[in-house]
Each structure stands twice: as structure tokens, then as C-alpha cells.
C-alpha positions as CSV (number, residue, x, y, z in Angstrom):
1,X,11.2,-20.1,-33.5
2,X,8.9,-21.1,-30.7
3,X,6.2,-18.6,-30.0
4,X,3.6,-19.4,-27.4
5,X,2.3,-22.8,-28.4
6,X,3.3,-22.6,-32.1
7,X,6.5,-22.3,-34.1
8,X,7.4,-19.6,-36.7
9,X,9.8,-20.5,-39.4
10,X,12.8,-18.3,-40.3
11,X,15.7,-18.7,-42.7
12,X,19.3,-17.8,-42.1
13,X,22.4,-17.9,-44.3
14,X,25.1,-20.5,-43.6
15,X,27.4,-17.9,-41.9
16,X,24.9,-17.4,-39.1
17,X,25.9,-18.9,-35.7
18,X,23.5,-21.1,-33.7
19,X,24.0,-20.7,-30.0
20,X,22.9,-23.8,-28.2
21,X,23.0,-25.2,-24.6
22,X,23.9,-28.8,-23.9
23,X,20.8,-31.0,-23.4
24,X,21.0,-33.1,-20.2
25,X,20.5,-36.8,-20.6
26,X,17.1,-38.2,-19.6
27,X,18.2,-40.1,-16.5
28,X,15.4,-39.2,-14.1
29,X,12.4,-41.4,-13.6
30,X,9.6,-42.0,-11.0
31,X,11.7,-44.9,-9.6
32,X,14.7,-42.6,-9.2
33,X,12.5,-40.2,-7.3
34,X,11.3,-43.0,-5.0
35,X,14.8,-44.1,-4.3
36,X,15.8,-40.5,-3.4
37,X,12.9,-40.2,-1.0
38,X,13.7,-43.5,0.6
39,X,17.3,-42.6,1.2
40,X,16.3,-39.2,2.7
41,X,13.2,-40.2,4.7
42,X,13.3,-43.9,5.6
43,X,15.8,-43.2,8.3
44,X,14.0,-40.2,9.6
45,X,12.7,-40.3,13.2
46,X,9.2,-41.8,13.5
47,X,6.2,-39.7,14.1
48,X,5.7,-37.9,10.8
49,X,2.0,-37.5,10.3
50,X,1.5,-34.1,8.7
51,X,3.2,-33.3,5.4
52,X,3.4,-30.1,3.4
53,X,4.7,-30.1,-0.2
54,X,5.6,-26.8,-2.0
55,X,5.4,-26.7,-5.8
56,X,5.9,-23.9,-8.3
57,X,3.2,-22.2,-10.3
58,X,2.5,-22.5,-14.0
59,X,5.5,-20.3,-15.0
60,X,8.0,-22.8,-13.6
61,X,6.4,-26.3,-14.3
62,X,8.3,-29.4,-13.4
63,X,6.4,-32.4,-14.9
64,X,4.2,-32.3,-11.9
65,X,1.5,-34.6,-13.3
66,X,4.1,-37.3,-13.7
67,X,5.9,-37.0,-10.5
68,X,3.5,-35.8,-7.8
69,X,1.5,-39.1,-7.8
70,X,4.7,-40.9,-6.9
71,X,5.5,-38.6,-4.0
72,X,2.0,-39.0,-2.6
73,X,2.0,-42.8,-3.2
74,X,5.3,-43.0,-1.2
75,X,3.8,-41.0,1.6
76,X,0.6,-43.0,1.7
77,X,2.6,-46.2,1.8
78,X,4.4,-44.8,4.8
79,X,1.1,-44.5,6.6
80,X,0.4,-40.8,6.0
81,X,-3.3,-40.1,5.7
82,X,-4.5,-38.3,2.5
83,X,-6.1,-35.6,4.7
84,X,-2.7,-34.9,6.2
85,X,-0.9,-34.1,2.9
86,X,-1.2,-30.4,1.8
87,X,0.2,-28.8,-1.3
88,X,1.3,-25.1,-1.4
89,X,1.5,-23.3,-4.7
90,X,4.5,-20.9,-4.5
91,X,3.0,-17.9,-6.3
92,X,5.3,-15.3,-4.8
93,X,3.7,-12.1,-6.3
94,X,2.3,-14.0,-9.3
95,X,-1.5,-14.0,-9.9
96,X,-3.5,-17.1,-8.8
97,X,-4.2,-19.8,-11.4
98,X,-7.6,-21.0,-12.5
99,X,-8.9,-24.5,-11.8
100,X,-8.2,-25.5,-15.4
101,X,-4.6,-24.2,-15.2
102,X,-4.1,-26.1,-12.0
103,X,-5.4,-29.3,-13.5
104,X,-3.0,-28.8,-16.5
105,X,-0.1,-28.0,-14.2
106,X,-0.5,-30.7,-11.5
107,X,-2.7,-33.4,-13.1
108,X,-5.0,-35.7,-11.0
109,X,-3.2,-34.8,-7.8
110,X,-4.9,-31.4,-7.8
111,X,-8.3,-33.2,-7.5
112,X,-7.2,-35.7,-4.9
113,X,-5.4,-33.5,-2.3
114,X,-5.7,-30.2,-0.7
115,X,-3.9,-27.3,-2.4
116,X,-3.3,-23.9,-0.8
117,X,-3.2,-21.0,-3.2
118,X,-0.6,-18.7,-1.6
119,X,-1.7,-15.1,-1.3
120,X,1.2,-12.9,-0.6
121,X,-1.1,-10.0,0.2
122,X,-3.1,-11.9,2.8
123,X,-3.5,-10.0,6.1
124,X,-3.3,-12.7,8.8
125,X,-1.6,-15.6,7.0
126,X,2.1,-15.0,8.0
127,X,4.6,-15.5,10.7
128,X,7.8,-13.4,11.1
129,X,10.9,-15.6,11.4
130,X,13.3,-12.7,11.8
131,X,15.1,-9.9,9.9
132,X,18.2,-10.2,7.7
133,X,21.3,-8.0,8.1
134,X,20.1,-6.2,4.9
135,X,16.8,-5.3,6.5
136,X,14.4,-7.9,4.9
137,X,11.6,-8.9,7.2
138,X,11.3,-12.7,6.8
139,X,7.5,-13.3,6.8
140,X,6.2,-16.6,5.4
141,X,3.0,-18.5,5.2
142,X,2.4,-19.6,8.8
143,X,0.7,-22.8,7.9
144,X,3.9,-24.4,6.6
145,X,5.3,-24.3,10.2
146,X,2.5,-26.8,11.3
147,X,4.0,-29.7,9.3
148,X,6.4,-32.2,10.8
149,X,7.7,-32.9,7.2
150,X,8.1,-30.1,4.6
151,X,9.1,-30.9,1.0
152,X,9.8,-28.5,-1.8
153,X,9.9,-29.8,-5.4
154,X,10.9,-27.6,-8.3
155,X,13.3,-27.0,-11.2
156,X,16.7,-25.3,-10.8
157,X,17.0,-22.4,-13.2
158,X,19.2,-19.4,-13.6
159,X,17.7,-16.1,-12.6
160,X,18.9,-12.8,-14.0
161,X,19.1,-11.1,-10.6
162,X,18.8,-13.8,-7.9
163,X,21.5,-15.9,-9.5
164,X,19.4,-19.0,-9.6
165,X,15.8,-19.9,-9.2
166,X,14.3,-23.0,-7.6
167,X,15.4,-24.5,-4.3
168,X,15.2,-22.0,-1.5
169,X,13.1,-19.6,-3.6
170,X,10.1,-21.9,-3.4
171,X,9.7,-21.1,0.3
172,X,11.0,-17.5,0.1
173,X,9.8,-15.6,-1.9
174,X,7.4,-18.3,-3.1
175,X,5.4,-18.4,0.2
176,X,6.4,-15.0,1.5
177,X,4.5,-11.9,2.4
178,X,4.3,-9.2,-0.3
179,X,6.2,-6.6,1.6
180,X,9.0,-9.0,2.4
181,X,9.4,-10.0,-1.2
182,X,9.7,-6.4,-2.3
183,X,12.3,-5.8,0.4
184,X,14.4,-8.6,-0.9
185,X,13.9,-7.7,-4.6
186,X,14.8,-4.1,-4.0
187,X,18.4,-5.3,-3.4
188,X,18.6,-5.6,-7.2
189,X,18.9,-1.8,-7.2
190,X,21.8,0.3,-6.0
191,X,20.2,3.5,-4.8
192,X,23.5,5.2,-4.1
193,X,24.7,5.0,-7.7
194,X,21.2,4.8,-9.2
195,X,22.2,1.7,-11.2
196,X,21.4,-2.0,-11.0
197,X,23.4,-3.8,-8.3
198,X,26.5,-5.0,-10.1
199,X,26.5,-8.4,-8.3
200,X,22.9,-9.3,-9.3
201,X,23.7,-11.5,-12.3
202,X,22.6,-14.8,-13.6
203,X,24.6,-17.7,-12.1
204,X,26.2,-15.5,-9.4
205,X,25.7,-16.1,-5.7
206,X,28.7,-15.0,-3.8
207,X,28.9,-11.3,-4.7
208,X,25.2,-10.9,-5.2
209,X,23.5,-8.9,-2.4
210,X,20.1,-10.3,-3.2
211,X,21.3,-13.9,-3.3
212,X,23.2,-13.4,-0.1
213,X,20.0,-12.1,1.5
214,X,18.3,-15.3,0.3
215,X,21.1,-17.4,1.8
216,X,20.7,-15.6,5.1
217,X,16.9,-16.3,4.9
218,X,17.6,-19.9,4.2
219,X,19.0,-20.2,7.7
220,X,15.7,-19.0,9.2
221,X,13.4,-21.2,7.3
222,X,11.9,-24.4,8.9
223,X,13.7,-27.6,8.2
224,X,12.7,-29.1,4.8
225,X,13.7,-31.6,2.2
226,X,14.4,-30.0,-1.3
227,X,13.8,-32.0,-4.5
228,X,15.8,-30.3,-7.3
229,X,15.1,-31.1,-10.9
230,X,17.1,-30.2,-14.0
231,X,14.9,-29.9,-17.1
232,X,15.7,-30.0,-20.8
233,X,14.3,-27.8,-23.6
234,X,11.3,-30.0,-23.9
235,X,10.5,-29.3,-20.2
236,X,11.2,-32.9,-19.3
237,X,12.7,-33.7,-15.9
238,X,16.1,-35.1,-16.8
239,X,18.0,-35.2,-13.5
240,X,16.8,-35.3,-9.9
241,X,18.7,-34.4,-6.7
242,X,17.7,-33.9,-3.1
243,X,19.2,-31.7,-0.4
244,X,18.5,-30.2,3.0
245,X,20.8,-27.1,3.0
246,X,22.3,-24.3,1.0
247,X,25.4,-26.3,0.2
248,X,23.3,-29.0,-1.5
249,X,21.5,-26.3,-3.5
250,X,24.8,-24.8,-4.7
251,X,26.1,-28.1,-5.8
252,X,23.1,-28.7,-8.0
253,X,23.5,-25.1,-9.4
254,X,27.0,-26.1,-10.5
255,X,25.7,-29.2,-12.3
256,X,23.1,-27.0,-14.0
257,X,25.9,-24.7,-15.3
258,X,27.5,-27.5,-17.1
259,X,24.5,-27.6,-19.5
260,X,23.3,-24.0,-19.7
261,X,26.1,-21.6,-19.1
262,X,27.7,-20.4,-22.3
263,X,31.5,-20.1,-22.8
264,X,31.0,-18.1,-26.0
265,X,32.5,-14.6,-25.4
266,X,31.8,-13.4,-28.9
267,X,29.4,-10.5,-29.4
268,X,27.2,-10.3,-32.5
269,X,25.7,-7.5,-34.6
270,X,22.3,-9.2,-34.7
271,X,20.9,-11.8,-32.4
272,X,17.5,-13.5,-33.2
273,X,16.0,-15.3,-30.3
274,X,13.0,-17.1,-29.1
275,X,12.0,-17.0,-25.4
276,X,11.4,-20.7,-25.8
277,X,7.6,-20.7,-26.2
278,X,5.0,-21.3,-23.4
279,X,5.3,-20.9,-20.5
280,X,8.6,-19.0,-20.9
281,X,6.8,-16.3,-22.9
282,X,3.5,-16.5,-21.0
283,X,3.9,-12.8,-20.1
284,X,6.6,-10.1,-20.4
285,X,7.9,-10.5,-16.9
286,X,8.8,-14.1,-17.7
287,X,9.9,-13.3,-21.3
288,X,12.3,-10.6,-20.0
289,X,14.5,-13.3,-18.6
290,X,15.1,-14.5,-22.2
291,X,15.6,-11.0,-23.5
292,X,18.2,-10.5,-20.8
293,X,20.1,-13.6,-21.8
294,X,19.9,-12.9,-25.5
295,X,21.0,-9.3,-25.1
296,X,24.2,-10.4,-23.4
297,X,25.3,-11.8,-26.8
298,X,24.7,-8.5,-28.7
299,X,27.3,-5.8,-29.4
300,X,26.8,-2.3,-28.2
301,X,24.6,-0.6,-30.8
302,X,23.6,-4.0,-32.2
303,X,20.1,-5.4,-32.7
304,X,18.0,-8.1,-30.9
305,X,14.9,-9.6,-32.4
306,X,13.0,-11.5,-29.7
307,X,10.0,-13.9,-30.3
308,X,7.8,-13.8,-27.2
309,X,4.0,-14.1,-27.4
310,X,3.1,-12.7,-23.9
311,X,-0.4,-14.0,-24.2
312,X,-1.1,-13.0,-20.5
313,X,0.2,-9.4,-21.2
314,X,2.9,-7.9,-19.0
315,X,2.3,-10.2,-16.0
316,X,1.8,-7.2,-13.7
317,X,-1.0,-4.7,-14.3
318,X,1.1,-1.9,-12.8
319,X,4.3,-2.7,-14.6
320,X,3.9,-0.2,-17.5
321,X,3.3,2.6,-15.0
322,X,7.0,2.4,-14.0
323,X,8.1,3.5,-17.5
324,X,5.9,6.7,-17.3
325,X,7.7,8.1,-14.3
326,X,10.4,9.9,-16.2
327,X,14.1,8.9,-16.8
328,X,16.3,6.7,-14.7
329,X,17.0,9.3,-12.1
330,X,13.4,10.2,-11.5
331,X,12.4,6.5,-11.3
332,X,15.2,5.7,-8.8
333,X,14.2,8.7,-6.7
334,X,10.6,7.5,-6.5
335,X,11.5,3.8,-5.9
336,X,13.8,4.9,-3.0
337,X,10.6,6.2,-1.4
338,X,8.4,3.2,-2.3
339,X,9.7,0.2,-4.2
340,X,7.3,-1.2,-6.8
341,X,7.0,-4.9,-7.7
342,X,9.1,-5.7,-10.9
343,X,10.7,-2.3,-10.8
344,X,14.1,-4.0,-11.3
345,X,12.8,-5.7,-14.4
346,X,11.7,-2.4,-15.8
347,X,15.0,-0.7,-15.1
348,X,16.9,-3.7,-16.5
349,X,14.8,-3.5,-19.7
350,X,15.6,0.3,-19.9
351,X,19.3,-0.4,-19.5
352,X,19.2,-2.9,-22.4
353,X,17.1,-0.7,-24.7
354,X,19.6,2.2,-24.2
355,X,22.5,-0.1,-25.3
356,X,20.9,-2.0,-28.2
357,X,18.0,-1.9,-30.6
358,X,15.2,-4.4,-29.5
359,X,12.6,-5.6,-31.9
360,X,9.7,-7.7,-30.4
361,X,7.6,-10.2,-32.2
362,X,4.8,-10.3,-29.6
363,X,1.1,-10.0,-29.0
364,X,1.8,-6.9,-26.8
365,X,0.7,-3.6,-28.4
366,X,3.0,-1.1,-30.1
367,X,2.5,1.5,-27.4
368,X,3.6,-1.0,-24.7
369,X,6.7,-2.0,-26.7
370,X,7.6,1.7,-27.3
371,X,7.2,2.6,-23.6
372,X,9.7,-0.2,-22.8
373,X,12.1,1.1,-25.4
374,X,11.4,-1.6,-28.0
375,X,9.7,-1.7,-31.4
376,X,6.8,-4.0,-32.3
377,X,7.8,-6.3,-35.2
378,X,6.1,-8.9,-37.4
379,X,7.7,-12.2,-38.3
380,X,7.9,-11.0,-41.9
381,X,9.6,-7.8,-40.9
382,X,12.0,-9.9,-38.7
383,X,13.0,-12.0,-41.8
384,X,13.7,-8.8,-43.8
385,X,16.0,-7.5,-41.0
386,X,17.8,-10.9,-41.0
387,X,18.2,-10.9,-44.8
388,X,19.6,-7.3,-44.9
389,X,22.0,-7.6,-41.9
390,X,25.6,-7.1,-43.2
391,X,27.2,-8.1,-40.0
392,X,27.5,-11.1,-37.8
393,X,24.3,-13.0,-36.9
394,X,23.5,-15.4,-34.1
395,X,20.4,-17.5,-33.4
396,X,19.1,-18.5,-30.0
397,X,16.1,-20.9,-30.3
398,X,15.7,-21.1,-26.6
399,X,17.0,-18.0,-25.0
400,X,15.4,-18.8,-21.7
401,X,17.9,-21.6,-21.2
402,X,21.3,-20.3,-22.3
403,X,23.1,-17.6,-20.4
404,X,26.6,-16.1,-19.8
């Protein structure tokens, strides 16, 4: 089981079921990327002189050290000056990276070009593009409007309440203002029923209020070229696609589902899962996505053992405070007054811990696990639970990638 940067061995009996996604074939290459750029941009009107490129942060890497130099080489060959190429790191509400983390994430490109570290809490860095029908104020980094060519480059992933990550999410919420992000994320909660919004599910766009809000926002964003990547379990870019609208994004999501959407409807007494190692278990906010996936395979009253290091803690210093506000009703009442970042994640974790027993092999403390409704567990204790389980057992070695 991958755990951070190491692997932890476990043994299972032959009746245990291993749940796997389908690995995409490695068909992507820098030459493929250049071909895609040529098809999309060679016929563009002349006059492009100022280019902005939006990339994800360390939690959603996309083999940037390999591919970014080929994008910049293409642009330089087209006559764009190095000083006129700017990269934006789409942090959303995530904390900024150190220089060492950026060098690891983006390679030599980080040294050679200007990188803007997006600050969602900045005071004078945003422009308002409008408001959605659901009340979201669409405020994004105003500098991106200054470019006559805007490119986003990131991986398509499923997302447990937005339906899918990547694509349009790099610009919003990736480069959005903090309050705007919270307005969109609050659609994960149904305040009338005090439950999570039913349509906010992995792989669901049409009946998902939060995803529909993002679709509406897409129509307000500046014109841009999206480079979509599909990764395998080794974090390699396997397939590359380009698009310029929401329809193109949806088509790539459908391709993604062929590999990573499970058709197994069976539920198990015990599921043992790894979040997939770093960076999928860099913190709890990221690891929760794997917990969410793995829990969907567990029977009511069953058990889940999750291996997630969470070396950077919870990922939000205020996250644990949400669990101290009382029960579900009290939390919803307070959130209706003032929504808190990652509140939906907290309530989603509460919902799962009320339905199943969750054991966590993690570097988080026992008090943190207990507050979230889980139990801290060692690898040795996990093996004992596996050995003594009389019911059905399933194994997920990369729960961050397989979902229902």
C-alpha cells in the first residue's frame, strides 16, 4: 500500500477482491503536444505577443517538468519573447509552495520564466466578470485578462463534489477570489434539508448544482485554449487533448470514465485502501477524496482502512474547528450564516463515519482522527483486522483513481 513516498506490505487471503481501474496506454509525448498546439494555434489570427499559461499546484501535478519546456519552445519559435510568457499557479485556496516545491513541480521552466503565485485573499488583484444565477460572484485574477493568448494545462480527474477536476477549474476556482470560491463550494450543501446536495457526486455534471454553476462561469471566462491530460497510476501523462469550450471538456471526461469509473456494484464488509501515495495523501483534504471513493464500496456498518500519510497535516489550519461546532444541525446553522472553506469536506467525512467504521493509518494524531469520526491505526493493527475479518474483503491500491 502506497503511503507518502514509501510502500507498506500487507497480506490478504485468496478470497479477497482487488478493485482496479484500467490503466490508459502511454500514447502521449512532447511531439503529440506540439502537434496539438500547431493545429490549434497555427491558424490563429496574427498579433499574439503576450501569453499566459495556467498550471496546477503540487497537489495535481501533470509531468510539468517534461511538457512545459515544449510549450515554451513552441511559443518562442512563434516569435513570442520570453518576457511575454507568464505562468500562473492555480492555487485556489491552497497554500503557496516553496521555491524547492516549485522547482520539483515545474522543473527548469520555473527558473526561466515568470511565475505568478495566485493569492485568492489578495485585496486588489481581481476583476468581477459577473454573477451566476445561483449567486456566485465571478471574480478572477485580473492579470489573466491582459493576455492575448491564454492556455490552461492540467489533468482531468474526478472530483467528489464538482464532478470532475481540471479543465475549467484551473481558471475558476484556481485563479478566483476567496469569497467567490466559497460561494461556489457552498453549493455542495443543501441548507433546506441540512444534507449534502444530492447531485454533487463524482462523475456527475448535469444534475450537479455546483458543476452547473461552474458551467455557467465557463461562459464568463476569457477565451482560452485548454490542454487536458489523462494520467495513469504512475502520474505519467498518457493521453493529451485540447479544447476551447465546455463541450470539449465533457468529451474528455467521458474518455476519462472509460478508465477510472467502476462498474462493480458489490459492497464489501471490509475495504482496505491506499490513497495512492504522494501527492494524493499530501494532506487530509486531498486524502479525503480517496476515502470518499473507497467508502462507496463498503456496506453500511462495514469497515474501511485507509492508508494516507497526510505529511502536511489537514491542509487547512481551520479545518478541525468545524468538527467542534456540535452535531450536523448546529454545523449547518452556523455555515448558513458564514460558510467556511472545506466545510463540505468535513460534513462529507461526518456522513461517512456515521455509516461505516473508518480506521486511518496516518501521521495525523489520534485526537484529530477521533474528531473526524475515525480511529488512528497502525499498519500492524490493520493487518490484524484483515486477518480476523470473517466477511468479504476488497483491496484498493489506488483509491484516488477508482470511483463509482
